[in-house]
py3Dmol code that shows the C-alpha trace and the ligand (Angstrom):
import py3Dmol

protein = """\
ATOM      1  CA  MET A   1     -26.112  -1.714  -6.292  1.00  0.00           C
ATOM      2  CA  SER A   2     -27.135  -0.802  -9.839  1.00  0.00           C
ATOM      3  CA  GLY A   3     -24.657  -1.582 -12.566  1.00  0.00           C
ATOM      4  CA  LYS A   4     -24.581   2.014 -13.744  1.00  0.00           C
ATOM      5  CA  THR A   5     -21.746   3.575 -11.785  1.00  0.00           C
ATOM      6  CA  LYS A   6     -19.374   0.913 -10.636  1.00  0.00           C
ATOM      7  CA  SER A   7     -17.504   1.617  -7.455  1.00  0.00           C
ATOM      8  CA  ILE A   8     -13.760   1.349  -7.850  1.00  0.00           C
ATOM      9  CA  CYS A   9     -11.516  -0.805  -5.672  1.00  0.00           C
ATOM     10  CA  LEU A  10      -7.758  -0.484  -5.591  1.00  0.00           C
ATOM     11  CA  LEU A  11      -6.077  -3.455  -3.917  1.00  0.00           C
ATOM     12  CA  THR A  12      -2.470  -2.757  -3.019  1.00  0.00           C
ATOM     13  CA  PHE A  13       0.373  -4.706  -1.396  1.00  0.00           C
ATOM     14  CA  ASP A  14       3.528  -3.241   0.124  1.00  0.00           C
ATOM     15  CA  VAL A  15       6.188  -5.814  -0.674  1.00  0.00           C
ATOM     16  CA  GLU A  16       8.802  -6.014   2.065  1.00  0.00           C
ATOM     17  CA  GLU A  17      10.239  -8.658   4.382  1.00  0.00           C
ATOM     18  CA  TRP A  18       8.728  -9.299   7.829  1.00  0.00           C
ATOM     19  CA  PHE A  19      11.942  -8.123   9.512  1.00  0.00           C
ATOM     20  CA  GLN A  20      11.839  -4.689   7.847  1.00  0.00           C
ATOM     21  CA  VAL A  21       8.669  -3.555   9.577  1.00  0.00           C
ATOM     22  CA  GLU A  22       8.734  -0.459  11.764  1.00  0.00           C
ATOM     23  CA  ASN A  23       7.104  -2.248  14.734  1.00  0.00           C
ATOM     24  CA  LEU A  24      10.060  -4.645  14.984  1.00  0.00           C
ATOM     25  CA  LYS A  25      12.730  -2.000  14.460  1.00  0.00           C
ATOM     26  CA  GLY A  26      13.648  -1.837  18.158  1.00  0.00           C
ATOM     27  CA  ALA A  27      14.536  -5.540  18.141  1.00  0.00           C
ATOM     28  CA  ILE A  28      16.027  -6.079  14.653  1.00  0.00           C
ATOM     29  CA  SER A  29      18.704  -3.730  13.398  1.00  0.00           C
ATOM     30  CA  ARG A  30      19.324  -2.999   9.732  1.00  0.00           C
ATOM     31  CA  SER A  31      22.650  -4.826   9.861  1.00  0.00           C
ATOM     32  CA  GLU A  32      20.828  -8.037  10.822  1.00  0.00           C
ATOM     33  CA  TRP A  33      18.560  -8.028   7.758  1.00  0.00           C
ATOM     34  CA  LYS A  34      20.926 -10.105   5.660  1.00  0.00           C
ATOM     35  CA  HIS A  35      20.931 -12.900   8.241  1.00  0.00           C
ATOM     36  CA  LYS A  36      17.157 -13.188   8.543  1.00  0.00           C
ATOM     37  CA  LYS A  37      15.113 -15.804   6.724  1.00  0.00           C
ATOM     38  CA  SER A  38      13.482 -14.385   3.612  1.00  0.00           C
ATOM     39  CA  THR A  39       9.789 -15.259   3.303  1.00  0.00           C
ATOM     40  CA  VAL A  40       8.599 -12.485   0.987  1.00  0.00           C
ATOM     41  CA  SER A  41       8.456 -14.686  -2.108  1.00  0.00           C
ATOM     42  CA  GLN A  42       6.324 -17.492  -0.632  1.00  0.00           C
ATOM     43  CA  ASN A  43       3.929 -14.954   0.944  1.00  0.00           C
ATOM     44  CA  THR A  44       3.631 -12.863  -2.213  1.00  0.00           C
ATOM     45  CA  HIS A  45       2.817 -16.032  -4.144  1.00  0.00           C
ATOM     46  CA  ARG A  46      -0.120 -16.675  -1.802  1.00  0.00           C
ATOM     47  CA  ILE A  47      -1.414 -13.202  -2.716  1.00  0.00           C
ATOM     48  CA  LEU A  48      -0.824 -13.778  -6.429  1.00  0.00           C
ATOM     49  CA  GLU A  49      -2.760 -17.046  -6.313  1.00  0.00           C
ATOM     50  CA  LEU A  50      -5.719 -15.355  -4.654  1.00  0.00           C
ATOM     51  CA  LEU A  51      -5.748 -12.499  -7.162  1.00  0.00           C
ATOM     52  CA  ASP A  52      -5.481 -14.953 -10.020  1.00  0.00           C
ATOM     53  CA  LYS A  53      -8.424 -16.973  -8.664  1.00  0.00           C
ATOM     54  CA  TYR A  54     -10.666 -13.897  -8.856  1.00  0.00           C
ATOM     55  CA  HIS A  55      -9.005 -12.299 -11.908  1.00  0.00           C
ATOM     56  CA  ILE A  56      -8.132  -9.119 -10.057  1.00  0.00           C
ATOM     57  CA  PRO A  57      -5.364  -6.704 -11.042  1.00  0.00           C
ATOM     58  CA  ALA A  58      -3.557  -5.089  -8.107  1.00  0.00           C
ATOM     59  CA  THR A  59      -0.745  -2.677  -7.331  1.00  0.00           C
ATOM     60  CA  PHE A  60       2.462  -3.868  -5.658  1.00  0.00           C
ATOM     61  CA  PHE A  61       4.607  -1.189  -3.987  1.00  0.00           C
ATOM     62  CA  ILE A  62       7.952  -2.928  -3.890  1.00  0.00           C
ATOM     63  CA  LEU A  63      10.972  -2.194  -1.779  1.00  0.00           C
ATOM     64  CA  GLY A  64      14.160  -1.712  -3.838  1.00  0.00           C
ATOM     65  CA  TRP A  65      16.023  -3.836  -1.279  1.00  0.00           C
ATOM     66  CA  VAL A  66      13.730  -6.765  -2.085  1.00  0.00           C
ATOM     67  CA  ALA A  67      13.760  -6.190  -5.865  1.00  0.00           C
ATOM     68  CA  LYS A  68      17.559  -6.222  -5.917  1.00  0.00           C
ATOM     69  CA  ARG A  69      17.640  -9.641  -4.256  1.00  0.00           C
ATOM     70  CA  GLN A  70      14.560 -11.212  -5.862  1.00  0.00           C
ATOM     71  CA  PRO A  71      14.209  -9.879  -9.406  1.00  0.00           C
ATOM     72  CA  ASP A  72      12.347 -13.016 -10.538  1.00  0.00           C
ATOM     73  CA  LEU A  73       9.581 -12.365  -8.031  1.00  0.00           C
ATOM     74  CA  ILE A  74       9.140  -8.825  -9.360  1.00  0.00           C
ATOM     75  CA  ARG A  75       9.022 -10.059 -12.945  1.00  0.00           C
ATOM     76  CA  GLU A  76       6.447 -12.675 -11.931  1.00  0.00           C
ATOM     77  CA  ILE A  77       4.208  -9.993 -10.363  1.00  0.00           C
ATOM     78  CA  PHE A  78       4.515  -7.892 -13.521  1.00  0.00           C
ATOM     79  CA  LYS A  79       3.967 -10.843 -15.855  1.00  0.00           C
ATOM     80  CA  GLN A  80       0.682 -11.618 -14.119  1.00  0.00           C
ATOM     81  CA  GLY A  81      -0.666  -8.218 -15.147  1.00  0.00           C
ATOM     82  CA  HIS A  82      -0.200  -6.310 -11.905  1.00  0.00           C
ATOM     83  CA  GLU A  83       1.339  -2.901 -11.497  1.00  0.00           C
ATOM     84  CA  VAL A  84       4.887  -2.687 -10.161  1.00  0.00           C
ATOM     85  CA  ALA A  85       5.275   0.501  -8.119  1.00  0.00           C
ATOM     86  CA  CYS A  86       7.910   1.907  -5.778  1.00  0.00           C
ATOM     87  CA  HIS A  87       8.143   1.658  -1.959  1.00  0.00           C
ATOM     88  CA  GLY A  88      11.592   3.303  -1.706  1.00  0.00           C
ATOM     89  CA  TYR A  89      14.816   1.359  -1.174  1.00  0.00           C
ATOM     90  CA  GLY A  90      15.627   0.841   2.488  1.00  0.00           C
ATOM     91  CA  HIS A  91      12.251   1.231   4.224  1.00  0.00           C
ATOM     92  CA  GLU A  92      13.258   4.337   6.093  1.00  0.00           C
ATOM     93  CA  ARG A  93      10.573   6.790   7.096  1.00  0.00           C
ATOM     94  CA  ALA A  94      10.877   9.177   4.173  1.00  0.00           C
ATOM     95  CA  ASN A  95       9.874  12.332   6.047  1.00  0.00           C
ATOM     96  CA  LEU A  96      12.619  11.810   8.639  1.00  0.00           C
ATOM     97  CA  LEU A  97      15.447  11.598   6.101  1.00  0.00           C
ATOM     98  CA  LYS A  98      17.588  14.503   4.932  1.00  0.00           C
ATOM     99  CA  GLU A  99      16.418  15.818   1.596  1.00  0.00           C
ATOM    100  CA  ASP A 100      19.279  14.420  -0.498  1.00  0.00           C
ATOM    101  CA  HIS A 101      19.052  11.058   1.276  1.00  0.00           C
ATOM    102  CA  SER A 102      15.321  10.653   0.591  1.00  0.00           C
ATOM    103  CA  LEU A 103      15.834  11.602  -3.057  1.00  0.00           C
ATOM    104  CA  GLU A 104      18.596   9.022  -3.358  1.00  0.00           C
ATOM    105  CA  ASP A 105      16.480   6.327  -1.660  1.00  0.00           C
ATOM    106  CA  ILE A 106      13.572   6.788  -4.065  1.00  0.00           C
ATOM    107  CA  THR A 107      15.782   7.170  -7.174  1.00  0.00           C
ATOM    108  CA  ARG A 108      17.743   4.008  -6.390  1.00  0.00           C
ATOM    109  CA  SER A 109      14.606   1.951  -5.931  1.00  0.00           C
ATOM    110  CA  LYS A 110      12.897   3.320  -9.033  1.00  0.00           C
ATOM    111  CA  HIS A 111      15.918   2.453 -11.182  1.00  0.00           C
ATOM    112  CA  ILE A 112      16.179  -1.099  -9.846  1.00  0.00           C
ATOM    113  CA  LEU A 113      12.472  -1.731 -10.480  1.00  0.00           C
ATOM    114  CA  GLU A 114      12.550  -0.237 -13.975  1.00  0.00           C
ATOM    115  CA  ASP A 115      15.640  -2.231 -14.923  1.00  0.00           C
ATOM    116  CA  THR A 116      13.937  -5.383 -13.631  1.00  0.00           C
ATOM    117  CA  ILE A 117      10.687  -5.070 -15.591  1.00  0.00           C
ATOM    118  CA  SER A 118      11.929  -2.889 -18.496  1.00  0.00           C
ATOM    119  CA  GLU A 119       9.065  -0.465 -18.041  1.00  0.00           C
ATOM    120  CA  SER A 120       8.709   2.866 -16.294  1.00  0.00           C
ATOM    121  CA  VAL A 121       7.438   2.941 -12.723  1.00  0.00           C
ATOM    122  CA  VAL A 122       5.041   5.811 -12.047  1.00  0.00           C
ATOM    123  CA  GLY A 123       3.611   5.189  -8.574  1.00  0.00           C
ATOM    124  CA  TYR A 124       5.093   5.602  -5.104  1.00  0.00           C
ATOM    125  CA  ARG A 125       4.137   4.774  -1.535  1.00  0.00           C
ATOM    126  CA  ALA A 126       6.273   5.990   1.356  1.00  0.00           C
ATOM    127  CA  PRO A 127       7.182   3.485   4.111  1.00  0.00           C
ATOM    128  CA  ASN A 128       4.731   3.928   7.009  1.00  0.00           C
ATOM    129  CA  PHE A 129       2.832   6.433   4.855  1.00  0.00           C
ATOM    130  CA  SER A 130       5.523   8.966   5.780  1.00  0.00           C
ATOM    131  CA  ILE A 131       4.706  11.406   3.015  1.00  0.00           C
ATOM    132  CA  SER A 132       5.775  15.074   3.095  1.00  0.00           C
ATOM    133  CA  ASP A 133       5.873  18.077   0.778  1.00  0.00           C
ATOM    134  CA  VAL A 134       9.572  17.445   0.124  1.00  0.00           C
ATOM    135  CA  ILE A 135       8.837  13.859  -0.962  1.00  0.00           C
ATOM    136  CA  LEU A 136       6.143  15.113  -3.336  1.00  0.00           C
ATOM    137  CA  GLU A 137       8.761  17.405  -4.884  1.00  0.00           C
ATOM    138  CA  HIS A 138      11.102  14.446  -5.363  1.00  0.00           C
ATOM    139  CA  LEU A 139       8.306  12.485  -7.024  1.00  0.00           C
ATOM    140  CA  LYS A 140       7.686  15.298  -9.460  1.00  0.00           C
ATOM    141  CA  GLU A 141      11.391  15.526 -10.254  1.00  0.00           C
ATOM    142  CA  LEU A 142      11.586  11.766 -10.845  1.00  0.00           C
ATOM    143  CA  ASN A 143       8.550  11.696 -13.171  1.00  0.00           C
ATOM    144  CA  PHE A 144       6.210   9.825 -10.896  1.00  0.00           C
ATOM    145  CA  ILE A 145       2.568  10.366 -11.803  1.00  0.00           C
ATOM    146  CA  TYR A 146       1.053   9.532  -8.448  1.00  0.00           C
ATOM    147  CA  ASP A 147       1.661   8.985  -4.766  1.00  0.00           C
ATOM    148  CA  SER A 148      -0.467   6.744  -2.567  1.00  0.00           C
ATOM    149  CA  SER A 149       0.826   7.529   0.924  1.00  0.00           C
ATOM    150  CA  TYR A 150      -1.609   9.989   2.373  1.00  0.00           C
ATOM    151  CA  ASN A 151      -3.524   8.427   5.227  1.00  0.00           C
ATOM    152  CA  PRO A 152      -6.360  10.604   6.535  1.00  0.00           C
ATOM    153  CA  PHE A 153      -6.252   8.591   9.757  1.00  0.00           C
ATOM    154  CA  GLN A 154      -3.833  11.036  11.379  1.00  0.00           C
ATOM    155  CA  LEU A 155      -4.055   9.556  14.889  1.00  0.00           C
ATOM    156  CA  ASN A 156      -1.113   7.301  14.038  1.00  0.00           C
ATOM    157  CA  ARG A 157       1.838   9.604  14.679  1.00  0.00           C
ATOM    158  CA  ARG A 158       4.078   7.857  12.158  1.00  0.00           C
ATOM    159  CA  TYR A 159       1.909   8.875   9.244  1.00  0.00           C
ATOM    160  CA  GLY A 160       3.127  11.826   7.233  1.00  0.00           C
ATOM    161  CA  LYS A 161       1.464  15.144   6.553  1.00  0.00           C
ATOM    162  CA  ILE A 162       1.044  17.306   3.493  1.00  0.00           C
ATOM    163  CA  ALA A 163       1.080  21.035   4.192  1.00  0.00           C
ATOM    164  CA  GLY A 164       0.751  22.106   0.560  1.00  0.00           C
ATOM    165  CA  LYS A 165      -2.610  22.580  -1.041  1.00  0.00           C
ATOM    166  CA  LEU A 166      -4.508  19.434  -1.931  1.00  0.00           C
ATOM    167  CA  GLN A 167      -7.154  19.934  -4.544  1.00  0.00           C
ATOM    168  CA  GLN A 168      -9.812  17.342  -3.825  1.00  0.00           C
ATOM    169  CA  LYS A 169     -11.213  15.962  -7.058  1.00  0.00           C
ATOM    170  CA  SER A 170     -13.417  13.342  -5.458  1.00  0.00           C
ATOM    171  CA  ASP A 171     -13.198  11.272  -2.322  1.00  0.00           C
ATOM    172  CA  GLY A 172     -10.841   8.998  -4.243  1.00  0.00           C
ATOM    173  CA  TYR A 173      -8.005  11.339  -5.140  1.00  0.00           C
ATOM    174  CA  TYR A 174      -6.426  14.757  -4.906  1.00  0.00           C
ATOM    175  CA  ILE A 175      -4.147  16.786  -7.115  1.00  0.00           C
ATOM    176  CA  THR A 176      -1.219  18.154  -5.145  1.00  0.00           C
ATOM    177  CA  GLN A 177       0.305  21.584  -5.617  1.00  0.00           C
ATOM    178  CA  ASN A 178       2.949  20.329  -8.027  1.00  0.00           C
ATOM    179  CA  GLY A 179       0.544  18.253 -10.119  1.00  0.00           C
ATOM    180  CA  VAL A 180       1.314  14.811  -8.691  1.00  0.00           C
ATOM    181  CA  TYR A 181      -1.875  12.819  -8.081  1.00  0.00           C
ATOM    182  CA  GLU A 182      -2.476  11.735  -4.483  1.00  0.00           C
ATOM    183  CA  VAL A 183      -4.541   8.583  -4.020  1.00  0.00           C
ATOM    184  CA  PRO A 184      -5.130   8.341  -0.258  1.00  0.00           C
ATOM    185  CA  LEU A 185      -5.740   5.245   1.822  1.00  0.00           C
ATOM    186  CA  SER A 186      -9.387   4.795   2.681  1.00  0.00           C
ATOM    187  CA  SER A 187     -10.979   5.794   5.926  1.00  0.00           C
ATOM    188  CA  TYR A 188     -14.619   5.974   6.874  1.00  0.00           C
ATOM    189  CA  GLN A 189     -15.930   9.199   8.391  1.00  0.00           C
ATOM    190  CA  PHE A 190     -18.131   8.510  11.391  1.00  0.00           C
ATOM    191  CA  LYS A 191     -19.439  11.724  12.985  1.00  0.00           C
ATOM    192  CA  GLY A 192     -16.333  13.524  11.766  1.00  0.00           C
ATOM    193  CA  ILE A 193     -13.949  10.897  13.100  1.00  0.00           C
ATOM    194  CA  PRO A 194     -11.978   8.901  10.515  1.00  0.00           C
ATOM    195  CA  ILE A 195     -12.112   5.142  11.074  1.00  0.00           C
ATOM    196  CA  PRO A 196      -9.226   3.393   9.283  1.00  0.00           C
ATOM    197  CA  ILE A 197     -10.649   0.865   6.831  1.00  0.00           C
ATOM    198  CA  GLY A 198      -7.646   0.991   4.490  1.00  0.00           C
ATOM    199  CA  GLY A 199      -6.215  -2.371   5.583  1.00  0.00           C
ATOM    200  CA  GLY A 200      -3.133  -3.550   7.485  1.00  0.00           C
ATOM    201  CA  ALA A 201      -3.459  -4.155  11.228  1.00  0.00           C
ATOM    202  CA  TYR A 202      -6.867  -2.446  11.310  1.00  0.00           C
ATOM    203  CA  PHE A 203      -8.170  -5.008   8.833  1.00  0.00           C
ATOM    204  CA  ARG A 204      -6.856  -7.845  11.000  1.00  0.00           C
ATOM    205  CA  ILE A 205      -8.181  -6.348  14.252  1.00  0.00           C
ATOM    206  CA  ILE A 206     -11.651  -5.057  13.312  1.00  0.00           C
ATOM    207  CA  PRO A 207     -14.149  -7.978  13.189  1.00  0.00           C
ATOM    208  CA  PHE A 208     -15.043  -8.797   9.597  1.00  0.00           C
ATOM    209  CA  ARG A 209     -18.805  -8.273   9.975  1.00  0.00           C
ATOM    210  CA  ILE A 210     -18.151  -4.664  11.076  1.00  0.00           C
ATOM    211  CA  PHE A 211     -15.363  -4.030   8.571  1.00  0.00           C
ATOM    212  CA  LYS A 212     -17.559  -5.271   5.746  1.00  0.00           C
ATOM    213  CA  LYS A 213     -20.386  -2.891   6.697  1.00  0.00           C
ATOM    214  CA  LEU A 214     -18.056   0.110   6.834  1.00  0.00           C
ATOM    215  CA  VAL A 215     -16.595  -0.712   3.409  1.00  0.00           C
ATOM    216  CA  LYS A 216     -20.072  -1.132   1.977  1.00  0.00           C
ATOM    217  CA  SER A 217     -21.172   2.270   3.336  1.00  0.00           C
ATOM    218  CA  LYS A 218     -18.022   3.843   1.957  1.00  0.00           C
ATOM    219  CA  LEU A 219     -18.662   2.431  -1.504  1.00  0.00           C
ATOM    220  CA  GLN A 220     -22.299   3.403  -1.416  1.00  0.00           C
ATOM    221  CA  GLN A 221     -21.202   7.000  -0.910  1.00  0.00           C
ATOM    222  CA  GLY A 222     -19.638   6.658  -4.364  1.00  0.00           C
ATOM    223  CA  SER A 223     -16.114   6.566  -2.981  1.00  0.00           C
ATOM    224  CA  VAL A 224     -13.039   4.866  -4.308  1.00  0.00           C
ATOM    225  CA  TYR A 225     -11.746   2.156  -1.989  1.00  0.00           C
ATOM    226  CA  ASN A 226      -7.963   1.980  -1.569  1.00  0.00           C
ATOM    227  CA  PHE A 227      -6.874  -1.028   0.493  1.00  0.00           C
ATOM    228  CA  TYR A 228      -3.436  -2.323   1.538  1.00  0.00           C
ATOM    229  CA  LEU A 229      -1.780  -5.364   3.066  1.00  0.00           C
ATOM    230  CA  HIS A 230       1.762  -6.751   3.279  1.00  0.00           C
ATOM    231  CA  PRO A 231       2.995 -10.218   2.267  1.00  0.00           C
ATOM    232  CA  TRP A 232       4.183 -10.912   5.856  1.00  0.00           C
ATOM    233  CA  GLU A 233       0.570 -10.576   7.042  1.00  0.00           C
ATOM    234  CA  PHE A 234      -0.092 -13.854   5.209  1.00  0.00           C
ATOM    235  CA  GLU A 235       2.432 -15.802   7.299  1.00  0.00           C
ATOM    236  CA  PRO A 236       0.935 -17.033  10.602  1.00  0.00           C
ATOM    237  CA  GLN A 237       3.955 -19.223  11.441  1.00  0.00           C
ATOM    238  CA  GLN A 238       6.238 -16.179  11.376  1.00  0.00           C
ATOM    239  CA  GLU A 239       9.114 -16.052  13.870  1.00  0.00           C
ATOM    240  CA  ARG A 240       7.942 -14.290  17.074  1.00  0.00           C
ATOM    241  CA  ILE A 241      10.344 -11.530  18.073  1.00  0.00           C
ATOM    242  CA  LYS A 242      10.843 -10.751  21.732  1.00  0.00           C
ATOM    243  CA  GLY A 243      11.714  -7.406  23.265  1.00  0.00           C
ATOM    244  CA  ILE A 244       9.246  -5.198  21.457  1.00  0.00           C
ATOM    245  CA  LYS A 245       6.583  -3.014  22.994  1.00  0.00           C
ATOM    246  CA  LEU A 246       3.298  -4.744  23.759  1.00  0.00           C
ATOM    247  CA  ASN A 247       1.224  -2.562  21.437  1.00  0.00           C
ATOM    248  CA  TYR A 248       3.695  -3.102  18.561  1.00  0.00           C
ATOM    249  CA  ARG A 249       3.552  -6.829  19.217  1.00  0.00           C
ATOM    250  CA  PHE A 250      -0.224  -6.765  19.104  1.00  0.00           C
ATOM    251  CA  ARG A 251      -0.316  -4.734  15.894  1.00  0.00           C
ATOM    252  CA  HIS A 252       2.202  -6.961  14.141  1.00  0.00           C
ATOM    253  CA  TYR A 253       0.993 -10.436  15.137  1.00  0.00           C
ATOM    254  CA  TYR A 254      -2.742 -10.115  15.743  1.00  0.00           C
ATOM    255  CA  GLY A 255      -4.913 -12.145  13.370  1.00  0.00           C
ATOM    256  CA  LEU A 256      -2.167 -13.396  11.030  1.00  0.00           C
ATOM    257  CA  ASN A 257      -3.941 -16.762  10.997  1.00  0.00           C
ATOM    258  CA  HIS A 258      -6.915 -15.281   9.248  1.00  0.00           C
ATOM    259  CA  THR A 259      -5.537 -12.656   6.841  1.00  0.00           C
ATOM    260  CA  ALA A 260      -5.772 -14.819   3.725  1.00  0.00           C
ATOM    261  CA  ALA A 261      -9.299 -16.076   4.424  1.00  0.00           C
ATOM    262  CA  LYS A 262     -10.445 -12.610   5.468  1.00  0.00           C
ATOM    263  CA  LEU A 263      -9.065 -11.042   2.288  1.00  0.00           C
ATOM    264  CA  GLU A 264     -10.844 -13.665   0.219  1.00  0.00           C
ATOM    265  CA  LYS A 265     -14.116 -12.834   2.015  1.00  0.00           C
ATOM    266  CA  LEU A 266     -13.523  -9.142   1.378  1.00  0.00           C
ATOM    267  CA  ILE A 267     -12.885  -9.759  -2.324  1.00  0.00           C
ATOM    268  CA  ILE A 268     -16.107 -11.790  -2.588  1.00  0.00           C
ATOM    269  CA  HIS A 269     -17.996  -9.008  -0.784  1.00  0.00           C
ATOM    270  CA  LEU A 270     -16.547  -6.318  -3.070  1.00  0.00           C
ATOM    271  CA  LYS A 271     -17.464  -8.387  -6.122  1.00  0.00           C
ATOM    272  CA  GLU A 272     -21.022  -8.819  -4.834  1.00  0.00           C
ATOM    273  CA  LEU A 273     -21.227  -5.043  -4.558  1.00  0.00           C
ATOM    274  CA  GLY A 274     -20.383  -4.836  -8.245  1.00  0.00           C
ATOM    275  CA  SER A 275     -16.998  -3.190  -7.781  1.00  0.00           C
ATOM    276  CA  GLN A 276     -14.478  -2.689 -10.521  1.00  0.00           C
ATOM    277  CA  PHE A 277     -10.879  -3.545  -9.594  1.00  0.00           C
ATOM    278  CA  LEU A 278      -8.110  -1.437 -11.080  1.00  0.00           C
ATOM    279  CA  THR A 279      -4.401  -0.889 -10.608  1.00  0.00           C
ATOM    280  CA  ILE A 280      -3.755   2.620  -9.285  1.00  0.00           C
ATOM    281  CA  LYS A 281      -1.917   3.489 -12.495  1.00  0.00           C
ATOM    282  CA  ASN A 282      -4.997   2.590 -14.545  1.00  0.00           C
ATOM    283  CA  PHE A 283      -7.251   4.447 -12.122  1.00  0.00           C
ATOM    284  CA  VAL A 284      -5.144   7.613 -12.424  1.00  0.00           C
ATOM    285  CA  GLN A 285      -5.034   7.315 -16.216  1.00  0.00           C
ATOM    286  CA  LYS A 286      -8.819   7.006 -16.202  1.00  0.00           C
ATOM    287  CA  VAL A 287      -9.419  10.105 -14.048  1.00  0.00           C
ATOM    288  CA  GLU A 288      -6.735  12.017 -15.940  1.00  0.00           C
ATOM    289  CA  ALA A 289      -8.607  11.355 -19.185  1.00  0.00           C
ATOM    290  CA  GLU A 290     -11.877  12.423 -17.552  1.00  0.00           C
ATOM    291  CA  ASP A 291     -10.290  15.620 -16.169  1.00  0.00           C
ATOM    292  CA  ASN A 292      -9.018  16.685 -19.581  1.00  0.00           C
TER     293      ASN A 292
END
"""
ligand_1 = """\
1
ZN
Zn 6.373 -0.727 4.074
"""
view = py3Dmol.view(width=600, height=400)
view.addModel(protein, "pdb")
view.setStyle({"model": 0}, {"cartoon": {"style": "trace"}})
view.addModel(ligand_1, "xyz")
view.setStyle({"model": 1}, {"stick": {}})
view.zoomTo()
view.show()
């Protein structure tokens, strides 16, 4: 690829504990969280080491519940030059909560994060990408600049929907009705069907040689690439929970052995393609400046 227009890559990590994941919800209740072994710090450090090795800034959407218990980890992420952003407080699917409850969940988390790093937090990602028009209103009210929860891969029924008008500025972002920027997760359009190449379980399941080709095609279309993973996906020795549906089990545990190595291969591939890595905050500031 010529060095002229660099494709932009946004690496993001949703920082939560392994036991807070939706797929395990049927087997681990909220009241059990405090008794479970915390592994978020060790796993996040594996990510930080990898990013440091390749000098890549990333965005960390952090759960307020985690930040409250591990403020040093959040400060470490921030100190290393990454963006600290908000993933809500209690990892509840935002679009299923009552309006006042979802507002409270986001406000509480934002305040904890801002108190921890002494800087304002301007980005949000809803748990399970459960975005809605009401959540976008909350974000506006709370002075968030952007949301990164919209997943065009709508075949997953947990993902949220936006009914309000989305003004598409490029393949990389939209401006929502109330002026909040929406930076969607990446998918690759194949004959009109979106293939999820944004990360998570799809990244672990799709063979790397195929995944790599899809990402390359996406970038060659001049698109922005927004990719996500979770710290628990870097922990192959994770406790195996019984009593969950087979497909949830598959989605949660498949390929954990290879996440770290696969991400490193992806980073090398993206670098070879001449990509520029940005935090989402910096990306939005850049397009905002270009729009004005
Ligand atoms: Zn999450």
